C-alpha positions as CSV (number, residue, x, y, z in Angstrom):
1,M,32.9,28.3,-94.9
2,E,36.0,28.7,-96.9
3,I,35.7,28.0,-100.7
4,Q,38.5,26.4,-102.7
5,Q,39.0,26.9,-106.4
6,V,40.2,23.8,-108.4
7,E,41.4,23.9,-112.1
8,V,40.0,21.0,-114.2
9,S,41.2,20.2,-117.8
10,A,38.5,19.1,-120.2
11,P,39.7,16.3,-122.7
12,N,37.4,17.4,-125.5
13,Q,38.2,21.1,-125.2
14,S,42.0,21.4,-125.2
15,G,43.4,24.7,-123.9
16,L,40.1,25.5,-122.1
17,L,40.3,25.6,-118.3
18,A,37.1,25.5,-116.3
19,T,36.9,26.9,-112.8
20,M,34.4,25.4,-110.4
21,A,33.6,26.3,-106.9
22,L,33.1,23.2,-104.7
23,A,32.5,22.7,-101.0
24,P,35.1,20.4,-99.6
25,S,32.9,17.4,-98.7
26,T,29.2,18.5,-98.8
27,A,28.7,19.4,-102.4
28,E,26.5,16.5,-103.2
29,K,24.3,16.9,-100.0
30,R,23.9,20.6,-99.3
31,Y,20.8,20.3,-97.0
32,R,21.5,17.2,-95.0
33,N,20.8,17.5,-91.3
34,F,23.4,15.9,-89.1
35,F,21.6,16.5,-85.8
36,A,19.2,13.9,-84.4
37,K,15.6,15.0,-84.3
38,T,14.5,15.9,-80.8
39,S,11.5,14.0,-79.5
40,R,8.7,16.3,-78.6
41,K,6.4,15.3,-75.7
42,R,2.9,16.7,-75.7
43,I,1.9,18.0,-72.4
44,K,-1.8,17.3,-71.7
45,L,-3.6,19.1,-69.0
46,S,-5.8,17.1,-66.7
47,G,-9.4,17.1,-67.7
48,T,-10.7,17.3,-64.2
49,T,-11.7,20.6,-62.6
50,G,-9.6,21.6,-59.6
51,S,-6.8,19.1,-59.9
52,T,-4.0,19.2,-57.4
53,A,-0.5,17.7,-57.0
54,R,-0.3,14.2,-55.6
55,K,2.5,12.4,-53.8
56,E,4.7,15.6,-53.5
57,D,4.5,16.2,-57.2
58,N,4.2,19.8,-58.3
59,V,1.4,20.9,-60.6
60,Q,2.9,22.1,-63.9
61,R,2.0,25.8,-64.4
62,R,1.5,27.3,-67.7
63,R,3.3,30.7,-68.2
64,F,1.0,31.7,-71.1
65,Q,-2.2,30.4,-72.5
66,R,-4.6,31.3,-75.3
67,G,-7.6,29.4,-74.1
68,S,-9.8,27.3,-76.4
69,V,-13.1,27.9,-78.0
70,R,-15.5,25.4,-79.5
71,L,-19.1,24.9,-80.5
72,N,-21.3,22.9,-78.1
73,K,-22.8,19.6,-79.2
74,T,-25.8,21.2,-80.7
75,K,-23.6,23.7,-82.7
76,T,-25.7,26.6,-81.3
77,L,-23.3,28.2,-78.8
78,W,-19.7,29.1,-78.7
79,T,-18.0,28.1,-75.4
80,G,-14.6,28.9,-74.0
81,E,-12.2,27.3,-71.6
82,Y,-9.2,28.5,-69.7
83,V,-7.1,27.4,-66.7
84,E,-6.5,29.4,-63.5
85,Y,-4.2,28.7,-60.6
86,S,-5.2,29.5,-57.0
87,L,-4.4,28.5,-53.4
88,D,-6.9,26.5,-51.4
89,A,-7.6,26.8,-47.7
90,H,-4.4,24.8,-46.9
91,G,-2.1,26.9,-49.0
92,I,-1.7,24.3,-51.8
93,E,-1.7,25.5,-55.4
94,K,-4.7,24.3,-57.2
95,R,-5.4,24.3,-61.0
96,V,-9.0,25.1,-61.8
97,R,-10.5,24.8,-65.3
98,H,-13.1,27.4,-66.1
99,S,-15.7,26.9,-68.8
100,L,-18.1,29.6,-69.9
101,V,-20.6,30.4,-72.7
102,L,-19.4,33.2,-75.0
103,C,-22.1,33.9,-77.5
104,P,-24.7,32.1,-79.8
105,A,-23.3,30.7,-83.0
106,K,-26.0,32.4,-85.0
107,N,-28.0,35.5,-84.2
108,G,-30.7,35.9,-86.8
109,E,-29.0,36.2,-90.2
110,K,-25.6,36.9,-88.6
111,T,-23.2,34.0,-88.0
112,T,-20.5,34.3,-85.4
113,G,-17.1,32.7,-86.3
114,K,-14.4,31.2,-84.2
115,R,-12.2,34.3,-84.4
116,E,-15.0,36.4,-83.0
117,A,-15.5,33.9,-80.2
118,Q,-11.8,33.9,-79.4
119,R,-11.9,37.7,-79.1
120,L,-14.7,37.4,-76.5
121,L,-12.6,35.0,-74.5
122,Q,-9.5,37.1,-74.6
123,P,-10.2,39.4,-71.6
124,Y,-10.5,36.3,-69.3
125,V,-7.3,34.8,-70.6
126,D,-5.4,38.1,-70.4
127,R,-6.3,38.5,-66.7
128,V,-5.0,35.0,-66.0
129,N,-1.8,35.5,-68.0
130,V,-1.0,38.7,-66.1
131,A,-1.4,36.9,-62.8
132,L,0.8,34.1,-64.0
133,S,3.6,36.5,-64.9
134,N,3.9,37.5,-61.2
135,P,5.7,35.4,-58.6
136,V,3.5,33.0,-56.6
137,R,3.7,35.0,-53.4
138,E,2.4,38.1,-55.2
139,R,-0.5,36.4,-56.9
140,K,-2.2,34.5,-54.1
141,S,-5.9,34.1,-54.8
142,A,-8.7,32.4,-53.0
143,T,-12.4,32.6,-52.8
144,F,-14.0,34.4,-49.8
145,E,-15.2,31.1,-48.5
146,A,-11.7,29.5,-48.7
147,F,-10.0,32.5,-47.0
148,A,-12.7,32.7,-44.4
149,E,-11.6,29.2,-43.3
150,I,-8.0,30.4,-43.1
151,W,-9.0,33.4,-41.0
152,E,-11.2,31.3,-38.7
153,R,-8.3,28.8,-38.2
154,D,-5.4,31.2,-37.8
155,Y,-7.0,34.4,-36.4
156,L,-10.4,33.8,-34.9
157,S,-9.2,30.8,-32.9
158,L,-7.0,33.1,-30.8
159,S,-10.0,35.2,-29.6
160,K,-12.2,34.6,-26.6
161,P,-15.1,32.1,-26.9
162,S,-17.7,34.9,-26.8
163,T,-15.9,36.7,-29.7
164,R,-15.7,33.5,-31.7
165,S,-19.4,32.8,-31.3
166,G,-20.4,36.2,-32.6
167,A,-17.9,36.2,-35.5
168,R,-19.0,32.7,-36.7
169,S,-22.6,33.9,-36.7
170,N,-21.6,36.8,-38.9
171,L,-19.5,34.6,-41.2
172,K,-22.6,32.5,-42.1
173,R,-24.2,35.6,-43.6
174,L,-21.1,36.8,-45.3
175,K,-20.4,33.4,-46.9
176,A,-23.9,33.3,-48.3
177,A,-23.3,36.7,-50.0
178,F,-19.6,36.3,-51.2
179,G,-18.8,32.6,-50.7
180,R,-17.6,31.5,-54.2
181,K,-16.4,34.9,-55.3
182,D,-12.6,35.6,-55.5
183,M,-11.4,37.9,-52.8
184,R,-9.9,40.4,-55.3
185,A,-13.1,40.4,-57.3
186,I,-15.1,41.7,-54.3
187,D,-15.2,45.5,-54.4
188,A,-16.9,48.4,-52.5
189,G,-20.0,48.1,-54.7
190,D,-20.6,44.5,-53.7
191,L,-20.2,45.4,-50.1
192,Q,-22.6,48.3,-50.3
193,R,-25.2,46.2,-52.1
194,F,-24.9,43.6,-49.2
195,V,-25.6,46.4,-46.7
196,A,-28.6,47.7,-48.6
197,A,-30.0,44.1,-49.0
198,S,-29.6,43.5,-45.3
199,M,-31.5,46.7,-44.5
200,A,-34.2,45.8,-46.9
201,E,-34.7,42.5,-45.0
202,G,-35.3,44.5,-41.8
203,L,-32.1,43.6,-40.0
204,D,-31.1,45.7,-37.0
205,P,-28.6,48.4,-37.8
206,K,-26.3,47.1,-35.0
207,T,-26.3,43.6,-36.6
208,I,-25.3,45.1,-40.0
209,R,-22.5,47.0,-38.4
210,N,-21.3,43.8,-36.8
211,Y,-21.2,42.2,-40.3
212,W,-19.0,45.1,-41.5
213,G,-16.7,44.7,-38.4
214,T,-16.1,41.0,-39.2
215,A,-15.6,41.7,-42.9
216,S,-13.0,44.4,-42.0
217,L,-11.0,42.0,-39.8
218,I,-11.0,39.4,-42.7
219,W,-9.8,42.0,-45.2
220,N,-7.0,43.1,-42.9
221,A,-5.8,39.5,-42.6
222,A,-6.1,39.0,-46.3
223,L,-4.0,42.1,-47.1
224,A,-1.3,40.9,-44.6
225,Q,-1.2,37.5,-46.4
226,K,-1.4,39.2,-49.9
227,Y,-4.7,37.6,-50.9
228,V,-5.9,41.1,-51.7
229,D,-4.1,44.2,-52.9
230,A,-6.0,46.8,-50.8
231,L,-8.5,47.2,-48.0
232,L,-12.2,47.7,-48.8
233,P,-13.4,51.3,-48.0
234,K,-15.9,51.6,-45.2
235,P,-19.4,51.4,-46.7
236,K,-22.3,53.7,-45.8
237,L,-23.8,52.0,-42.8
238,P,-27.3,52.6,-41.3
239,R,-27.5,54.9,-38.3
240,R,-28.0,53.1,-35.1
241,P,-30.9,54.8,-33.2
242,K,-30.0,56.0,-29.7
243,K,-31.8,53.7,-27.2
244,K,-32.4,54.6,-23.6
245,A,-30.5,52.2,-21.4
246,K,-32.7,49.9,-19.2
247,F,-32.0,50.2,-15.5
248,F,-33.6,49.4,-12.2
249,T,-34.6,52.0,-9.6
250,L,-33.8,51.5,-5.9
251,V,-37.4,50.6,-5.3
252,D,-37.2,47.9,-8.1
253,V,-34.1,46.4,-6.7
254,A,-35.4,46.4,-3.2
255,R,-38.6,44.5,-4.3
256,I,-36.5,42.0,-6.3
257,I,-34.3,41.2,-3.3
258,A,-37.3,41.1,-0.9
259,A,-39.1,38.6,-3.1
260,S,-36.2,36.2,-3.4
261,S,-34.4,33.9,-0.9
262,G,-31.4,31.6,-0.6
263,E,-28.8,31.8,-3.4
264,Q,-31.1,33.9,-5.6
265,R,-31.2,36.6,-2.9
266,V,-27.4,36.5,-2.7
267,F,-27.1,36.8,-6.5
268,Y,-29.4,39.8,-6.8
269,W,-27.8,41.6,-3.9
270,L,-24.3,40.9,-5.3
271,A,-25.3,42.2,-8.7
272,A,-26.8,45.4,-7.3
273,E,-24.0,46.3,-4.9
274,T,-21.0,45.5,-7.1
275,G,-22.3,46.1,-10.7
276,L,-20.4,43.1,-11.9
277,R,-21.1,41.8,-15.5
278,A,-23.1,38.6,-15.8
279,G,-20.1,36.6,-17.0
280,E,-18.0,37.9,-14.1
281,I,-20.6,36.8,-11.5
282,A,-20.7,33.4,-13.2
283,G,-16.9,33.1,-13.0
284,L,-16.6,33.9,-9.3
285,K,-15.0,31.2,-7.3
286,L,-15.0,30.6,-3.6
287,T,-11.4,31.6,-3.3
288,D,-12.1,35.0,-4.9
289,I,-13.8,36.1,-1.6
290,D,-11.4,37.1,1.1
291,G,-12.9,38.9,4.1
292,E,-14.3,42.2,2.8
293,R,-12.5,42.0,-0.5
294,L,-13.9,40.4,-3.7
295,T,-11.5,39.9,-6.6
296,V,-12.5,39.5,-10.3
297,N,-10.0,37.2,-12.1
298,Q,-12.0,35.6,-14.9
299,S,-15.4,35.4,-16.5
300,V,-17.5,32.6,-17.9
301,W,-19.3,32.4,-21.2
302,G,-21.1,29.4,-22.5
303,G,-19.8,27.3,-19.6
304,K,-16.2,28.0,-20.3
305,E,-13.8,30.3,-18.5
306,Q,-12.2,33.2,-20.4
307,A,-10.4,36.4,-19.6
308,P,-12.6,39.4,-18.5
309,K,-13.7,41.9,-21.1
310,T,-10.7,44.3,-20.6
311,D,-7.6,44.6,-18.5
312,N,-9.3,47.0,-16.2
313,S,-12.0,44.3,-15.5
314,I,-9.4,42.5,-13.4
315,R,-10.1,44.3,-10.1
316,S,-10.9,44.2,-6.4
317,L,-14.1,45.5,-4.8
318,G,-14.8,46.4,-1.2
319,L,-17.9,44.7,0.2
320,S,-20.5,45.8,2.8
321,P,-21.1,43.8,6.0
322,Q,-24.6,42.9,4.7
323,L,-23.2,41.3,1.5
324,I,-20.4,39.6,3.4
325,S,-22.9,37.8,5.6
326,L,-24.9,36.7,2.6
327,L,-21.8,35.5,0.7
328,W,-20.6,33.3,3.6
329,E,-24.0,31.7,3.8
330,Q,-23.7,30.9,0.1
331,I,-20.1,29.6,0.5
332,A,-21.4,27.3,3.3
333,R,-24.0,25.9,0.9
334,Q,-21.5,25.3,-1.9
335,R,-19.1,23.5,0.5
336,A,-21.9,21.3,1.6
337,K,-22.6,20.4,-2.0
338,G,-18.9,19.6,-2.5
339,E,-18.9,17.2,0.4
340,K,-21.3,15.0,-1.5
341,G,-18.6,14.1,-4.0
342,Q,-19.1,16.8,-6.7
343,G,-16.7,19.7,-7.0
344,H,-18.5,23.1,-6.4
345,N,-15.7,25.6,-6.7
346,Y,-17.8,28.3,-8.1
347,L,-19.9,30.7,-6.0
348,F,-22.9,29.8,-8.1
349,S,-23.0,26.4,-9.7
350,S,-25.4,23.8,-11.1
351,A,-26.1,20.4,-9.6
352,S,-23.1,19.0,-11.5
353,G,-20.7,21.7,-10.3
354,T,-20.5,23.7,-13.6
355,P,-21.0,27.5,-13.5
356,W,-24.4,28.9,-14.1
357,D,-25.6,29.5,-17.6
358,M,-26.6,33.1,-17.2
359,N,-28.9,33.1,-20.2
360,V,-30.8,30.1,-18.9
361,Y,-31.1,31.6,-15.5
362,R,-32.4,34.9,-16.8
363,H,-35.2,33.1,-18.9
364,R,-36.2,30.6,-16.2
365,K,-35.8,32.6,-13.0
366,M,-35.3,36.4,-13.4
367,K,-37.8,36.9,-16.2
368,E,-40.6,35.2,-14.2
369,L,-39.7,37.1,-11.1
370,L,-39.9,40.5,-12.9
371,K,-43.2,39.5,-14.5
372,S,-44.7,38.6,-11.1
373,L,-43.6,41.9,-9.6
374,G,-44.8,44.0,-12.5
375,I,-41.3,45.4,-13.2
376,P,-40.4,46.0,-16.9
377,Q,-38.3,43.3,-18.3
378,A,-34.5,44.0,-18.4
379,G,-31.3,42.1,-18.4
380,Y,-28.4,41.8,-16.0
381,H,-26.9,45.1,-17.3
382,A,-29.8,46.9,-15.6
383,F,-28.1,46.1,-12.3
384,R,-24.9,47.6,-13.6
385,H,-26.6,50.8,-14.6
386,F,-28.4,50.9,-11.2
387,N,-25.1,50.5,-9.3
388,V,-23.4,53.5,-11.1
389,S,-26.5,55.6,-10.5
390,L,-26.6,54.6,-6.8
391,L,-23.0,55.4,-6.2
392,D,-23.3,58.7,-8.0
393,A,-26.3,59.6,-5.8
394,L,-24.2,58.8,-2.7
395,R,-21.6,61.2,-3.9
396,V,-18.9,58.6,-4.5
397,P,-16.0,60.0,-6.5
398,V,-16.1,59.3,-10.2
399,K,-12.6,57.7,-10.2
400,T,-13.7,55.3,-7.5
401,I,-16.9,54.4,-9.5
402,Q,-14.7,53.8,-12.6
403,E,-12.4,51.5,-10.6
404,R,-15.2,49.5,-9.1
405,I,-17.1,49.1,-12.4
406,G,-14.0,48.1,-14.3
407,H,-14.1,50.7,-17.0
408,A,-10.8,51.8,-18.7
409,L,-11.5,55.5,-18.6
410,T,-13.7,58.0,-16.7
411,G,-14.0,60.3,-19.7
412,V,-12.4,63.1,-17.8
413,F,-8.8,63.8,-18.9
414,T,-7.6,65.1,-15.6
415,L,-8.9,62.1,-13.6
416,D,-7.7,59.6,-16.2
417,V,-4.1,61.0,-16.4
418,Y,-3.6,62.5,-12.9
419,G,-6.0,60.3,-10.9
420,G,-3.2,58.3,-9.4
421,Q,-3.4,54.8,-8.0
422,P,-6.7,53.3,-6.7
423,E,-7.4,54.0,-3.1
424,W,-8.7,50.9,-1.3
425,E,-10.4,52.9,1.6
426,R,-12.5,54.8,-0.9
427,N,-13.4,51.6,-2.7
428,L,-14.4,49.9,0.6
429,E,-16.4,52.9,1.8
430,A,-18.3,52.9,-1.5
431,G,-19.3,49.3,-1.0
432,R,-20.4,50.0,2.6
433,L,-22.5,53.0,1.5
434,A,-24.2,50.9,-1.3
435,G,-24.9,48.0,1.1
436,S,-26.4,50.3,3.8
437,E,-28.7,52.0,1.2
438,L,-29.8,48.6,-0.1
439,E,-30.5,47.3,3.4
440,K,-32.6,50.3,4.2
441,A,-34.6,50.0,1.0
442,V,-35.2,46.3,1.4
443,N,-36.4,46.7,5.0
444,E,-38.8,49.4,4.0
445,T,-40.1,47.2,1.2
446,V,-40.6,44.2,3.5
447,A,-42.4,46.4,6.1
448,K,-44.6,47.9,3.5
449,L,-45.6,44.4,2.1
450,Q,-46.3,43.2,5.6
451,N,-48.6,46.1,6.3
452,E,-50.4,45.6,3.0
453,A,-50.9,41.9,3.8
454,E,-52.3,42.7,7.3
455,V,-54.7,45.2,5.9
456,V,-56.0,42.7,3.3
457,V,-56.5,40.1,6.0
458,E,-58.4,42.5,8.3
459,V,-60.7,43.5,5.4
460,D,-61.4,39.9,4.5
461,V,-62.1,38.9,8.1
462,I,-64.6,41.8,8.5
463,D,-66.4,40.9,5.2
464,G,-66.3,37.2,6.2
465,L,-64.5,36.3,3.0
466,S,-61.5,34.2,2.4
467,P,-58.5,36.0,0.8
468,F,-58.6,33.4,-2.1
469,K,-62.4,33.1,-2.6
470,E,-62.8,35.8,-5.2
471,K,-59.3,35.8,-6.8
472,G,-58.8,32.1,-6.9
473,S,-56.4,29.7,-5.2
474,G,-53.5,30.8,-7.3
475,A,-53.9,34.6,-6.6
476,D,-51.2,36.8,-5.1
477,I,-52.8,38.7,-2.2
478,S,-49.9,41.1,-2.1
């Protein structure tokens, strides 16, 4: 500000000039404030835990916070509070207030002050402040349980029903272990402890490996959406002991077919000659059979149609004359059921027209049949192993076996790369060979059972005894 000098003559002191430095208009009020005081509004955070925006209002985010410490009501403990922002399962930013116990107010003769309590709270506050300094897209956070819902909604829903069922079963176990923990807070040590605890409970190694498979898929999705900064390293998993595959012998299959009749006979013969998976058999429709060709287009799991296991599972198989005859008998039965007003479009269907539930059929029918014949219990896959063994014994080319069974590769580089297109004549010949071998084995089994029955009857007639007198009315004389 420019200063002016003014000469003033004093009346009592003639000849004396005094020089005074004065401001032009503010000499009498040097510190006056001409600006209006700005009104300050105090921003008060919501006292509720987990508050969110309402009616399209945004939650106000703090860029920096110190947290707060206070004594509890009994003045015995120091507690701390701070606020953290995270995204819920719907992608909405949520403000969560955390409260934790820091330390006792007095430990023996030593008294803890507020400054010491604030120092104990500082690491928690620093972590939140660092996260707040990053853009929202870079600091996404969610608990394992919340992101598991996102993964189940956006990723798992695109899988086949059988895959969804297994993954949901694994998710229950994973949620129990990591549910409320932040995704970024879960590290390799947590995962390894989960594996060790599962082993201590006696869970099967294959089950534990399935848990890791599901967790790996979740972390891949979380990394893509930036809920985590890196993938979890693979933990040390238990070794899965090598188990010998269960399969039926030719004699076993012949006895199973000989002891069955009607649509059950068709089912067992079809499984033995073609080696189809259980879901593929359940998914067969009447239109999938055309002369000596059977086409696999879909499978059924849990009563619902789905795509077959692999792309190579969509295939055509040549059928033997023996199986063709049985299949047309079954088609006639299904069409007769359909004329009664209920649609029976599947080759094997329940009374209501729905496809067979293969698990129910195995427990109610197949399990009891194997038990009565004295054959070790096995699942449908035993027919698949038998089919490969039978075709190999009949010297069917490996490439043809691979095409009929629906595997992607034979395991032989030359055949997989230079094998060429499938040859239908070889496929059909393989089916005919398998059908002839099955027919021969079944006829021998039936003849043997008839001879044994005749011998038993002759012995009982000579002894003057009834076949059921000693064994009881429910005995099996065979």
